[in-house]
N, C-alpha and C positions, 0 to 999 in steps of 0.2 A: 169656555166660549168667550172669545174676545170680540166685543162689539164696539165699533167706532161710531162717530157722530152720525154718519149717514145711515148706519144700521139702526140706530135708535129712532131716527125720524121715520125710516121706512117701516120699521115694526109698528111704530105708533100709528102711522097712516094706514097700514095694511090690515091690522087686526081690529075687529069690532069689539066693542065692550060687552062682555058677558054679564047679563043682568040676572042676578040671583035675588029674588024677592024674599027677604027674610025679615023677621022682626029684629029691628035695630041692626040689621046687616050682619048677623053672626049665625054660623051653623056649627053646632057641636057635633063631633064624630069621634070614633075610636081609632087609635093607632093600630094598624094591622100588624100584629106580631113583631113589631120592631124591637121592643126591649130584649127579646131573645135572639134577634138578629138571625132568623132562620132562613137559610138559603140552601138550595139543593142542586147538585149535579145529577145528571141522569145517564144511566148505562142501559142501552136497548139494542134492538136489532141492528141499528146502524153502526154500533160500536163492536159488533160481532157476536152478541148474545145469541145463543142458539134458539131461544124461545122466550116469549114475554112473561110467561107465568113462572115466577121465582118463588119456590116454597122454602128454600133453605139457603143460609149464607154462613160461611165460617172462614176464618183465617188460619192457615196451617203454620206449622212450626218454622218453616222457611220464610214465611212472610207473604206467600201468595194468597189471593182471595179466591174462594171457591163458591160457585153459585149452582144450586140444584134446581133445574127446571123440569118441565114435563117433556122435554125432548133433549136430554143430554146433560152431562156434568160439565161445567165451564170453569176454567182456571184463568184468573185475571191478574195481570202484572202492572196495571196502571196505564197501559197503552193498548195492549191487544189481548184477545181471548183465545185460549186453546180449548177445543171442545173434545170431550171423551164420550164416545158412544159405544153401544154394544155391538160387537162383531161376532157373529155366530162361528166364524172360522178361527177366532182367536180366544182361547180359553183364559188368557190373561187380561182380556178387556173387561169393562164394567158389565155387570150382569143385566142391568135394566136401564133404559133411558129415562124412565119416569122416577124422579128423585123427590122424596118426601121430607127427608131430614138429613142433617150433616153434623159431624162431631169431630173435632181435632183433640185427640187424647193427650195425656201428659207424657206419653212416650214418643209423640210426634207422628203417630199414625192417623190417617184420615178414615173415618167411618161414614159409610153411605147407606142410608135406609131407602129402599126402593119400594115401588108400588106392588110388585108381584114376584120379585125374585130375591127376597130375603135381604140380608145386609152384606155389604162388601167392606173389606178393610184394605185400604190402599197404603202400602209401605213406600214412603217417599224416596228413601235411599235406593230401593230396588226398582221403583217405577212399575210396580206390579200389584194387581188386584187379587185379593184372596176372598173366596166366596163362602158364605154361611147360609145354607138352605135348610128348610124344614124337611125332615125325613120321618115319615110315619112309623118306620120300623126302628127308629133310634131315638130314645127319649132324651138323649144328651144333646140333640140338635135343637135349633131354634124352634119355637112353638108354632110360628106362622110366617109366611113369606111376605105379608103386607106389613111394612114397618111404618109406625106412626110417630115415634119419638125416640131420641137417643140422648143419653146423659151419662156422665162419668162422676161417680161420687168421690168423697174425700179419701176413700180407701183404694182408689184407682180401679174400681169395678165398673164395668160398662153395663148400664141398664138399657134394655131395648124394649120399647113398647110396640105391641102388634095388635092386630084385630082379633087375636085369640090368645090373650095372656101377656104377662110381663115376664121378661127374661133378664137374668143377671149372668154376665159372661165372665168366666175365669180364664185369663190368658195363659196361665201356667199349665192348666189341664186341658185347655182348649175345649171346655164343655160349658153348657148352659144349664142354669137352674131355673125352673119354671114356677111361676106364681099364677094360679088359676082361681076362678070362682069355685068354691066347694060348698055345697048346700049344707052339709053338716058341720062345717068348720066356721066358727064365728070369727076367727082371725084370718080369714081369707078375703079376697076381693069379692064384691058382689056383681061384678061385671068384667068380662074378659077384654073388652075393647078399650085399650089404653089411649088417652088423648094427650096427656102431658106428664112430665116428670121433673122434679127439682129436689133440692136438699136444703135444709135450713142450718143455722149455726149449731143446733143441738144434735146434729147427725141424724135427723129424721128425713127419710125419703118420703116425699109426697107424690102420690100418683092420682091423676085425674082420669075419670072414666065417663061414659055417657050417663051413669047413674050416681055420680057423686065423687067424693074425695076421700082418699085413704092415706093413712100414715103408717110408716114402717121404720122402727128404730134400728140403726145399724149395730148399736152396741149390744142390745139384748136379744136381737134376732127372734123376737117373740111373735112375729107375724103382723099382718095389717089390721089396723083398727079403723072402723068406720067413723066418719066425722060425726054422725048423728049420735054416737055414743060418747062424744067428748063432753057434751052438756045438753041441757034441755032447752036452751035458748031457741025460740022459734025462728030466729034469723040464722039458721044453719044452712049448710049446703046439701043436706040430705035430699036426694031426688034431683039435684041440679045436674045439668049436662056441662061438665067442666071442659073448657076449650083452651085454657092457658094457665100457667103457674109461674110465679116469680117471687124470689125473696130479695128484699131491698137491703140497703146498707145497715139498717137498724135490726135486721132479722125478721121483720114482718113479712108475712106471706100474703101475696096478692093473687087473687083468683078471678079469672075471666070465665064467664059462663055464656051459654048459648041464648038463654031466654031471660036472664036477669042481668042487672047492672054489675059493674065492677065491685069486688068485695075485698076487704082486708082482714086478715086473721090476727087478732091480738092474743098472744100466748099468755100474757099476764092475766087477762080476764077470761081466757079460753073461749073467746067468742068472735064472731064475724061482724064487720060493719059494712054496710052497703052504701055506695055512692050513687045516689038516685039520678043525679044529672049526667052521669057518664053514659057510655054506650053499651050495647049488647053484642054478643058474639065476638068477644075480644080474642084475637088469635095470638097476640104477642104483646109483651110488657117489658119496659126498660126504664130504669131510674137514672137520671142525670145527677151529677154531683151537686148541682145547685137546687136540689129538692124539687125538681120537675120530674113527673112520671109520664112517660110516653106510653100510649097503648093504641094498637091498631086493630081495626075491626074488618071483618070480611065484607060487611055491607054498609059501613058508616065512615070509612076512611081512617084518618089518624087524628088523635086528640092529645092534648097535653094538660096534665093536671098539676097545678101549683099546690104542692102539699102543705104549704104554709097558710094559704088563703082558701084552699079548696076551689079556686076559680079554674074553669076549664076553657081552653082555647082550641080553636080548630086551625089546621094547616090548609089554607085554601088550595095550594097547588096540587095536593093529592087528596082532596076531600071526597072525591067520587070514585077513588080507585081502591078496590079491596086490598087490605094489607095482610100478607101471609106470614111474614117474619120480620123481626127487627134484631139486628146484631150490632154490638159495639166491639170494635177491635181494641187491642191493648193501647192504641194511641188516642182513643176517645172518638174515633170516627164512627158515625152511625150509618148503617147500611140497611135500607128498607126494601124488602122484596114484595112486589105487588103482583096482581093477577093479569093486568092489561098493559102496563108500561114498564116492565122490567124492574130496574133497581133505581132507587133514589138515594143519593149519598149526601149526608150533612156532615161537614167537617168544621168543627169549631175553630181549629187552628188555622184553617184557610180563611174564614170570615172574621178577620181580626178587627175590622172597622164596623161599628154599628151603623146600620143604614135606616134612616127615618123616611118613611113614605106613608102618608096617610091614606092614599087611594092608589092602589097598584094599577087600576084600570085608567086612571087619569093622572099620571105622574106630574109632580110640580117641577117647573124650571125655577130653581132657587137662585135669586139674584143677590140677596143680602140676609145676614143673620145677626142677631144680638140676644143677650140674656138679661133678664131683669133681676132685681134684688132677691126675688123669691125663687130663682132658679128656673123660671119659665123661659122658654125659647120663643122668640119672635122671628118669623121667617117671612121675608118679602119674596113674592113670586112674580113671574112674568105671565100675567093674564089670569091667575087664580087668586088674586087678592093677598091680604095679609093673614098669616096663620099664627096661632098661638098654640104651642105644644106644652101641655101640662103633663110633664113626665111622671109626676107623683101620682096623678089620677089616671094616667094612661089614656089621655084624651086630647083631642085637637079642636080648637075653635077657629072658624074661618070668618074673616071680615071682608065683605065684598061691597063694591060700589053699588049704590041704590039711587036711581034717578029720582025716586019719590021721597027720599029721605035726605035732606040737606045736611044732617048730622052724621051721615055715613062717610066712609073713606072716599076720597075724591077720585081714585083710579085703582084699577086692579093690577096695574103694572107698576111694581114697586122695586126701585133700584137702590134705595139707601134707607138705612135705619140707624137711629142713634138714640140711646137713652142717656139723658143728661144727668148731671150730678144730683138734681132734685127729683129724679125718678120719672121725669116726663119722657114719653116715647115720641120721637120725631120721625116722620115718614116722608121720604122723598120719592115722588112718583114721576112717571112719564105722562105728561099731558094734564096732570091734576095738581101740579105745584107741590107745596109743602103742607103736610098735615101735622097737627098737634093732637095727641091722643091722651086723654085723661083716663088712666087705667081704672081708677076707682069708679068713675061714672060711666065709662064705656062710651064717651062722647068724643067726636072728632071736630077739630076746628081747622079751617083751611086758610092757607096763605097762597095767593095767586098773583100772577101778573095780569093786570086788568087791561093794560094797553102798553104799546112799546114806549110811550113817553112817560109812563108811570115810574117816577124816580123814588117813590116812597115804598113801593111793594117789591115783589120779586122781579128780577130782571128776565127770568125765563121759567116756564112751567115744566120743563123737562130736566128733572134733577137727577144727577148721577152719583153724588157722594155727599156725606154729611160728616162734620167733625166738631166736637166741643173743645174750645181752647181752655187754657188754664184759668183765664179770667171769666169764663162762663159764657162767652159769646159762641154763637153757632155759625160755622163756616159752611156754605152751601155751594157746591160745584154743579155746573149745568152742562148741557150737551153742546152748547155753542162755544165753550171755552171760557166762560166767565165765572167769577166767584162773587157771591153775596155774603156779607157779614151781618148777621142778625144780632143786634144788641137787645138781649132778652129783657133787660131792665126797662129800656125806653121803647122797646118793640119797634125799632126803626132799622132800616136796611142801609148798608153802604155797598156800593157796587164797584167791582173791578172787571173791566171789559177786555175783550181781546183787541189787538193793535189796530184793526181796521176802523175802530170807532174813536178811541181816545188813547193817549200815551200809556195809560195803566194796562200794560199788555199781560196776557196770561197764556191762553192756549192757541192763539192765532186761528181762532175759528174752529178748533177741534176740542173734543170733550175733555173735561177735567175728570180724571179717573180716580184720584185718591188725594186726600189732604191729611197731612200729619204735622205734628209739632214735636221738635226735638227737645232734648233735656235743657237746652238753653232758652227755650221759648221761641225759637225761630220756626216760622211756618214754611213748610215745603208743600208744593203741589205737583203731582204727576199728571201729565196730560198726554193725549195722543200725538202731541207735537214736541215732547221733551219734558225736562225737569225744570221747575220754576221755584225760586226762593223769594220770600217776601222781604223787602228792604224797608224798615220803618222810616229811615231818613227820607227816602224817596217816596214813601207811602205808595209803593207799587210793587208788583211782582216782576222780577227780572229773570231773564233766561240764564240758566246755569249750564253751560256747555259741557257735554261729555265728549272729550276730544279723542278718546281711544277709537281707533279704527278696527273694523272687522272686515277683512278682505277689501272689497271695493266700497263697502257701506260705511258711513260715518254715523256715530251715535248722537250727533248734535240734534237730529230730528227723530231720535228714537222714541217709539211709543212706550210710555211708562204705564205699567198696569198696577203696580203695588209698591209700597215703601215700608221699610222697617229700620228702626234706629237701634244700634247696639254700641254704646260708647260713642266714639268719634266716627264710627263707620255707618254709612247709609247703604243698606241692601236694597237694590232696585230690581224689581221684576219688569221684564220687557216683553214685547210681543214678537221680537225677532232674534235677539241676541242672548236669550236665556237670563241668567242671574248675574247682576253686576255688583261688585264690591267697590264702593266709592268712598274715598276719604277726601272731604272738601279741604281740609287743612293742608294736606300734602299734594292735593290734586292728583292722586293716584287712582288708577282704575284697573280692576281685574275682572275678566269675564269668564263665566262658567257656562258651557253650552252642552249640547248633546254629545259632543266629542269628548267631554270630560266625565260623562256619566249621567247627565240629565236625561229623563225620558223624552223631553221635547224642549225646543227653544222658546216656547211660549210659557212664561211664568206668570200666573194669574193671581196668586196670593202667597203671602209670606208670614209665617208665625214662628216664634222662638219658644222652645221649651226650657225647663229649669236647668237642663244640662248644657244649654248653649247650642243645641242642635237647631237647625232651621228646617221647618216643614213647608214644602212648596206644593201648591196645586198647579197643575198644568193641563194641557190638552190631551195628555196621555197618562193620566193618573197622578198620584201623589208621590213626592220624593222627600226623603230625609237626608239632610246634608250636614256633615260634621265639618265646621270651618277649620278645625285644627288639623284633621287628617285629609281634608278636601275629598272625602269619599261620599258618594251618593248611594243611597239605598232606595230602590224604586218599588212601588206597590201599584197593582192594577186591579181590574175587576175581580180577578180570582182571589184577591185578598179581602173582598167584601165591599169594595168601593161602589158607589151608586152608579157610576159609569166611568168610561175613560175620560170624558170631557167635563171639566169644571168651569165655573163662571168667574169672571172678573168682579171683584168686590164681595164675593160670597165666601168670606173667611172671617173667623172670630175666635178669640181665646177668652175663656171665662176666668174669673178670679181663682177658681180651683185648679186651673191649668188644663181644663178640658178644651179640646180644640174642635172646631166645626169648619167643614168645607162643603159648600153647596155646588150643585151642578145641574145637569139636564134631567136628572131622575131622582130628585130629592136631595138629601144631604147626609153626610157622615159625621159621627161624633166619636171621639176617642181620647183617652188619656195616653200621652206619649210613652210613659214608663210601662204601660200595659201592653204595648205593641212589642211582643217578644219574638225572637227568631225561633224557628223550628229547631229544637235540640235533638231530634231523632236522627241517628246515624243509620242510613239505610243499608241493609245487606245487598251485596252485589253478586249477580250470577251471570254466567254464560248460559244462554238458553238454547241456541242452535249452533251447529257447526256443519258447514256444507263444503263439499269439494266439487268443483265444476258444477255448482248449483244443485247438487244432489246431497240431501241431508244425510249425514252419517247416523247410524243407529246407536246413539250415545245416550246416557242418562240425561233426563231433562228435569231440573237444570243440571249442568255438568258440575260434578263435585270439585271442590278446591283441590289443587295439586294433582288433578287427574292427568293421566298420560295418554296422549293421542299420537299414534304412530302412523306416519304417511310414507308412501314410497316416493322415490325421486320423480316418478311420472305424475304424481298428484301435486303438481306445482302451482295450483291456484285454489286457494281456500278462503272462505269468508265465515264470519261468525256474528252473532247478535248478543247483546248484553242488556241488562236491566238493573236499575237500583230500585228496590221496592219501598218507595216512599209515595204515599197516595195523596199527599198534600201538594196540589199543583204539580203533578209529575212532569208537566210540559216545561217546567222551569228547572228540572234536574239537569245536572251537567255530568259529563263523562270524560275519562281520559284512558287511553290504552297505549301499550308499548310492547313491542316484541324484542325482548332482550336477546342480544346476539345479532340483531339486525338494525333496530332503531337506536339512535343515539339520544333521543328525548321522547317525551310524552306527546301524543296526539290528543288535543282537546277538541271535543265535539259537543253539540247540544243534544237535547232529548229527541230532536227530530232526526238525528243521525246516529242511531244506536246500533251501528253495524260497521264493520271494517273488513278489508280483504288484503291478502298478500299473494304474491306470485313470484315464481322463479327463485325460490329459496335454494341456497346451496345445501347439500346434505349436512346434517348436524343436529344438535340439540338446542332448542330455543325455549324461552320462558315467556308465555303470553300473559301479560298482567293487565287487569282492568280495574279501575276504581271509579266511584261515582259520588255525587253529592245530592243533598236534598234541595228543596226549592230556595232555601236561604243560603246556599253555598257552603253548608257544613259537609265536609268530605269524609267518606270512608276511605282512609288512606291505605288500609290493608287490602281492601277489595277482594278480588279473587284472581286465581292464576291457574293456568294449565301448562303442562310440559308438552311441547310438540317436538317429536323426533322425526326428522326427514331421513329415511334410510337411503343410502347411496346405491347406485347400480353396482352389479357384482364387480365390475372393474374398478370401482372406487372403494370397495370394502377393505377392511383391515387385513382379512386373510388373503384376499387377492393381491393386495399391495405387498403383503409379506412374502407371498409366493413369488410375485414378480421380482421383488428385491433379492430374494434368495436365488432366483434363476439368474438374474443379472450378475449377482456376486459369484455364482457358480461359473458362469461363462467367463467373467473377468478372471476368476481364479484359474480356470482351465487354460485360458490364453496366456495368463501370467506364467503359470507353470510351464506351459509349452514354450513360451518365449525364453524362460530361464533355461529350460532344457536345451533349446536351440542355441542360446548364447553359450551355454557350457560346451555343447558339442562343437560350436564354431570356435570356442576358445581352445578346446583340445585340438581341433583341426588346425587352427592357427599355430598352436604350439608345435604340432607335428610338421606343419608346413615350414615353420621357421627352422625347426631342427633339420628337416630334410634339405631346406635351402642352404643351411650352414654346411650340411654334409656335401651337398652338391657343390657349394663354393669350394670346400676343401678338396673334393674330388677333382674339381676343375683346376684348382691350383696345383694339386699333385700331378694331374695329367699334364698341365702346361709345364710344370717343373721337370717332370720326367722327360717330356718331349724336348724341352730345352737342354736338359742334361744329356739325354741319350742322343739327341739329334743335333741340336744347335751347339751344345757343348763340345761334342766330339768333332763336329765339322769345324767349329771355330778354333778348337785346339789344333786340329790338323792344319788349318790355314795359318795359325800362329807359328806352328813348328816349321812348315814349309817356308814361310817368310823369313824366319830366323836363320834357317839353313842357307838360304839364298844370300843373306847378308853376311853370315859368318864364312861360308865357303866361296871359293872363287870358281863359280861354275862358268863354263863356256856359255855361249849364247844359246846353244841348242838345249842344254840341260836347264838353263834358266827359263827358257820358253816353255819347256814341258812342266816345270814346277809352277810357273804362272798360270798355265792352262788348268792344272789341277786346283790351284787356289780359286780360279774363276769358276770352275765347276762346283766346287764346294760352296762358294759364295752364293751361286744361283740356287743351290739346294737349300741353303739357310734362308734365302729370300723367300722361297716357296713355302718353307715351313712357317716363317713369320706371317706370310700372307694367309696361310690356312688358319693359324691361330687367331689372327685378326678377324678373319671372316667368320670364324665361329663366335667370336665375341660380338660383333655387330657387322652384318653383311655390308660391304662398302656400296653395293648396288642401291641400298636403301637411300643413301644420301646422294648418290650420283644419278641413279636412274628413276627413283621413286618406288612407291609401295607396289604398284601393279607389276612392274618389270622384275622386282625382287621376288615376288611370288612366282612369277613365270620361271625365273632362273632357278628357284628352289625345285620346282616341278621338273625342269629339264635335267638338273643334276641328279634328282631321285631316279628318273627313268634310266639314266646311264649307269647307275650303281646297283640295279636290281633286275631280277628277271620278272618281277610282278608287273602286270600291265597297268600303267598309270595313265589315266585320261583326265584331262583338265579343261575347264572353261572359265576363263578369267576376264571379267569386265573391268574396265578402268574405274578404279576407286581412289585415284590420287586426289588428295585434298579433302576427302570425306571424313577422315579420322585425323584428330590433332597429330601433328608431326611427331611430337615427343612421345606419343603413345603407340605409334605404328609398330614399333619393335615387338609389342605384346601380341599383335596379330601374327607377326612373322614367327614368333616363338611357339604360338599355339599351333600353327601349321607344321612347323618343324617337329614338335613333340608328337603330333598326330601321325605324321609320316613315319617317325621313328618307331612308334608303337606298332604301326601296321607292318613295317618291314621286319621288326624284331619278334612280334608276338602273335600276329593275327593268323599267320599261315594262309593268307589270302592269295588268290591267283589274279585278282583284279581289284583295282582301286579307282575311285572317281572323286575328283575335287572340283567344286563349282564355287566361284566367287561372283556374287551379284550385288546390285544396289537398287532393289525395288522400293519405291516409296521413300520412307524416312530412315531406313535401316540398311546397313551393309550385312549381307548374309553369306557366311562361309559354311558350305556343306561338304562333309567328307564321309564317304561310305566305302565299305569293302565287303567281300563275300567270304570272309574268313570264318574261323570257328566260333567267334562271339564269346560272350561271358555272361554270368548271372549278375544283374545289377544289385540284387539284394544281398549278395555275399560280401560281408564286411572284410573278408580276407583280401579282397582285391585292393583295398585301400592300403594294406600293409606291404604289398609288392611294389616293385619299381614302377611297373605299369600303372598301378593304382596311384602312386605318388605323382606320376606323370599326369594322370587325369586331374588330381587335386590341383596341381600347378596350373593346368589349363583352366580349371574353374576359377581360380583366383585371378588369372589374367583377364578372364571374361568379366569378373566383378569389377576389376580396375577400369575396364572399358565401359562399364555401365550396361552391359549387354545381358542376353539370356542364353544360357548354355543348355542344350537338350541332347540327351544320349538315348538312343534306341538300340538295344542289343539283347540277344538271347542265345543260348547254347546252340551252335550249329546253324545259326541264321545270320551271321555276320554282325557288323556294327555300323551305326550311322551317327555322326556328330552333326549338329546344326547349331550355329552360333549367330545370334542377331545382335548387331551393335548399332546404337543410334548414331545418325550422321552428324558429325561435327557439333555435338551438344556439349559444350564446355561445362555447363552447370551440372548436367546429369552425369557426365563422365567424372566430374570432380567429386561426386558423392556416390561412388560405385556401390557401396553397401546398401544404399537407400532404395535403389530401383532395379538392381540386378536380380536375376532369378535363375533357378535351376530346375529343370524337369527331367525326370528319369523314367 
């Protein structure tokens, strides 16, 4: 709590003085349970508990806490509760909702004793309940279905107390051995109703009943011996109704009874000792390591016995609540089950700071603390006077202002305390000036300002801080910003005022908060208007500017709340900018704020421990700062602090190193080296796994390395996780990662113990979760589960393999087909080449023969006739006859040459064009055959590249040749058209036709003719179609693209043949 000058005045004017009329102004009282620092957390219906009456508590092998209530079995993980109840439709559910006792055995199984349905064994790994019920016809079953107690002995036998006998269970044979009351057997029980069971260090099993206590030795198995036969001491338990049993660390047996006080059995004297000042009807007993014995009663709450002094104290918070059970887990946390308010939890590791509070119903606002030479604590409060804590005697004395006693303290509002070197206690008050207290006489002497012009007394009666200098003078800071120096030898005051009055300036009218002296004897004062340093030469306090800027704010007018000197460094606590590290020599300044790890930017007190760490009180708890690593470690109310908010000036370190910080709810005391971090590494579990918000039926918790298989359609899942550390679980931290998807860890707080993923690709992933305890100690191993997202069938390996095989088969099929085609085409090309060569040779032979037989003979005749004319002297008539013969033969030669030339390339093609050439061919054909040839020829000139026109002519000639020579047709029809983008040549006859599938046709001359026609169509980039059958004639249809240079230049790419 940071209070400025105006706040001081307002509080002073606003609050009336509480008058407590006492003798000499002091009131002695007891410290309420503070030395043991007992605080509780509560778990009730609001936290999810199924019912408020808790009869049994246990921690299982996995680390979960189990609570047995009268309406269900509860499992607790530090955050939430899962309730198990009987389900008549589920044979694997718990057998009864009314739970009397619980046991976690050495094998990790959980045993549940019920009110009317026997005992259940819950196997954690299976998540299944096994039921053991009484069967009248089977003597090997449990003796009764009302279970009163459960216990596992050193031999791992399970002992089960019932309303009708004691049972020992053998796990191997799955049978029960019964122990009953037998009238004629002196070594049997004398009562069948069992109330409690325990074992001592000598392997004795102790059983309590409504009629006394019995002992059974595991070694000799001789039967039960009644306690009254142990000795003749009248203070025995014979006839007592035993309600609880407990063996402490020394081996002593403690016995709670219904109608007598707590008793302890001493085996050395073989007798019982009764603690008369304890309580009756003790239901549960537990021993703390510090020699404190806790015991709870059904009708008298909870008590604590100090076994060293036999003093008994009561716990007020649960004094009227029946205590049913008390359980300590392996971390030393105490869990108390009550009848009306659920569970109370006391965690010694959590309450690390001792909290002093003399009256919990009227808490003190502590403003200042100091310690005297005897170790007593003096505490100044706001409104509750001066208090003296005698920690040796466990008592508190309060000194209050008494209007009728001039020797009482002058005000109940105390802001400053100082014990000077001579042992005198000086008290600075608000409104009451300065008090001098003689501890030996208990008398107060007052120093006050009697008037504003009084230069010999105090300058102000509202004192905010006190400090003794090396030379023994007392420095007194006040609320208006002034400082008085009291010379204790001369008992005179020297005043230093703020600047509005005289040049000796200090706080500019704002409170002086702290005064300290450095190792050089220089006096420094912190005010709500900045830092001041005393200059002996000027005999005044001068401003020491802090020039470091923080955003738009300047520290020149920073409110200083506390000071600490370490070497040449001044540590400055401020009300806005956190902690400042100031070096006056180098004029350097470093600021540490909430952004650097401080819990709050208001630093109210600074102390230093022997290790060099700084301890800081703030408005949000206490922080430990390591100047070397510059790391802050923060503590809050959950660690045992009196409250979040502390007060300015309320901090003190004793000569033994013990630290004190005061606030709005008392004060805390601690030794820094005893504040240890939690060393427990918590187990980490996945507790739920949901797909589209529907929980999967998986083990709870999910085992490590468990495999979860999801289909590709289950593409949204979420999960929850927990680290089982019950010391401030809200401070635990977590990290999760999905290997195969995430590249780094996701860090989350305890408030976000869940995560989700969506739209994962099919595959295998590893989900890893790790967690830390409240002090940041991580379980780096954590837990993990394997998540397999199965693909749809079209993404499975077998489907892909099948698809690849199919594609390869298709590719192979077409590849082989292409190879076969290429081979066939190669053979065809070879045959065509061979045939073309033959044709060329035939043509050459024919031309040679014609030239030899026709041209040669005619030319020879012409030559001979011309020679004879030259050699012989023919008359004109004979010469004329010879010249006529020569002319006739020359004309014949010319015709032959023209015919040969026409056969090689029709001259009409160049002279008249393609259209007229085709028409000429048709006309010639009609004149040379008796077959009826009909033709329809459209103009196609220019539609086919000129250099390729001869191919169409040859195709027509070859087709007509085949018809004339081989078809046996009576009629033939030739049509030449140019529809669209193609030139179409259609040739049909009504001849005998042929079989297209007969390869023999290819080997004949007509077959080779067809092959030549196909090749020429390919050259033209066209499509050649043949339609023929035996006796049905033949039709050729050829489609050639119009003047497509690119397409025709690649004839084999786009040409086709249909048969």
